[in-house]
N, C-alpha and C positions, 0 to 999 in steps of 0.2 A: 436501535442497535444497542446491545448491552454495554459496549465500550463508552458510550457517551451518555451524559445526563441530559435532561430536557433543556436546560438553560444553554449548555454549550451548543446543542444541535440548532436551537433557534438562533443563536448568535452566528454560528457558522452559515446558516441558511441566508441571513441578512447580508453577511459579508460577501458570499459567493454570488448573490444577486447583484450587488452594487459595484463589485470590484472585478477587474480582469485577472488580478493575481492576489495570492494571499500567502504569507509565511506561517507555517505551523510548527511550533516546537512541542513535541509530545515526549513525555518520559517513556522509558523503556517498558513495554507491556501496556501502553495506553490504547494500542489498536491503530496507530497511524498507517501501518503498512497493510493491515488486513481488513480493518473496518471503515477507514476513510473512503477507500475506493468504492466499497458497497454503498456508502452514505451518498457519494456523489453520483453513482449510478441511479440511485433512487430519485435523486434531485432531477437528473436528466429525464427520467420517466415521468416524473410529476409535472415538469414544465413542458412535457411533450416536444422536446427538441429532437427533430427528426430530419433525415435526408433520405430521399428515395423511399419514402414511407417506412424507413427503419429507424429505431431509436439510435441516437449517437452514443458512442462508447467512451469509456474512460481508460486511459493508458497510464501505467504506472512503470517508471524506470528503476532499475536496481543495479547496483555496481557489479554484482557477481551473478553467475549462472545459477548456482545452487539455490541462492535466495529467490530468484525469479520464479524457478520451478516449484520450490516447496511452498512458497507463499501462494502461488497460483492454485496448487492442489488444495491447499487448505481453504482458501477463499471459495473455490469451486464447490467443496463439500458444503460450506455454510450457506452459500447463495442459492442452492437448490431448494432450501426449506422455504424461501420466500417467493419463488416463482412458480405459478401454475400448480401449487400444492404438491410439488415434487418432494420426495423425501431427500433425495440426493441428486445432484447433477453431475455427469461425467465431465472430466477435464477436457476443455476445448469446446464445450457446448455454449454455456454463457460465460464462463470464465476460462481464458486461454493463456498461452505464453509463447514467446518467440525467443529462443536462445541459440546463437550460432546458426547452424544449418537445420535446426530442429524447431518445427512449428506445431503447435497444438492449438488451432484456432478453427472455428467454424463460422465463417463470415456471415451466414444467414442470421445467427442468433447471437453472435458474440457480443457482450456488453462490456466486459472488463478484460483488459489485456495486459499482462506483465511482460516486460522484455528488458534485456540487459541494455545498458547505456550504449555499448558498442553497436548493438542491433538496431536501436533507435536512430543513431547517427547514420548507419548504412542506409536504412530505409528512407530517411529524410533527404539524404544527399542524392539518392537515385530517384527521388520523386515517386517513391512507391508507398508513401504514407499520406493518405488523404485526410488532412486535418479538418476539412469541411465536415467530415463525418464524425468528428471528435468533440465531445462536450468538455472534457477536462484532461490535462496532462499532470500527473503527479511525479515530481522529481524526488525520489526518496533517498534517505542518507546523504543529503547535500553537503553535510559538514565534511565529508571526506576530501572534496575539493580536488580530485584528480582532473586530468585534462579533459576526459569525456564529460564529466559533470560540468565543468566550466563552459565547454562548447555547447552543451545542451542549454544551459541557462542563458547563455548569450543568444543562441538561435531563437529560443522561445520568446525572448523579448521583442524580437523583429516580428515573429509570426502572430502574436497577439494583436499587432497592429494590422495585419493582413486579414485575420479572420475574427470578426466582430464578436462571435459567440464563444470563442475559445477561452477556457479558464486555465490558469496555471497555478499550481499549488506546490509550494516548496516545503519539504518536511525533513525534519531531523530531530534526534534527541538532544544534541549538543550544539545546535546551530546558533550563530550570532545574528539574530533577527535584524538588527539595525542596518548592517551592510546590505543584506538581501532586500530589505524593504526600500532602501534608498535606490538601489539599482532598478528596482521595478516600480518606478514612479511614485515612491512614497506609498506603496501599497500597505493595507492593514496587516496586523500580526496577531496571532492568537496562540494561547498556550493550553495544552491539554494535560491535566494532572494524571499521574499513574497511580495504581493502587499498591500499597506497601503492605506485605504480609509478614507476621512474625516468623523468624526462622530459628529453630534450636540446633546447636551444634552438639553432636553426640560423639564423644571420643570412645574408641575401643582399644584396649590394650593389645599390643602385637602378640601373635601366637606363632610358636614355631611348628605346631602340628597342623595349621591350615594354610593353604595358599591364599594369597590376597583376594583372588576372584571369589573363592568360595566363602571367605569371611564377609566380603561386601554383600553377597547375595543373602547370607544368613541374617545379617543385620538388617537388611531392607525388609525382609519377611517378618522379621521380629517387631520392627516399628510398625508395619502394616497391621499386624495382628493385635498390638497392644494399644495403639492410638485410637482415641474415639473418633468416629466419623464427623 
């Protein structure tokens, strides 16, 4: 996967085999929300973890509905390129989401599932989430520490004792890893560096003749035409 170098992926592979939980701090843009779930899904397929003759899935929780939906749509687009030589995969086939009363999942093939924290808690409290069919659960944006996040982190600590093959991954850009590692039985911690690109700030003098929207569009076109690819 493009977001990870070889050394990082080997290290993560070793950690996820040896540990029940892992804390990941990844800089913004490192791919912790979009690439990590795909990597875990590939590991699940590689280790042939199956129930009822089906590969186990990866669940990723998100604090907000719009994040769960938009990330799932992006990952679905990317994931299709690696499955059965498909150019794209429709949302809900291999990658789906559950938000509020809206579900986009196809149980027969679904491998990665994004859902809001509230939805996850509802499903698990009503015993409608079969963790025996789950390879890993990613708790994303754990630094926000709202009540739903804290409940999920507490519940999963008990669940990994009940399900021997279940992996828990706690991720954030600004997480304090020591606290979470101590809570999860002194679990390992890994950091993913992000890529920083140079940014030029171009100031344009105000004009009484142009509306702000027209001026912005004109400047964007000018930069696009004049900057080298």
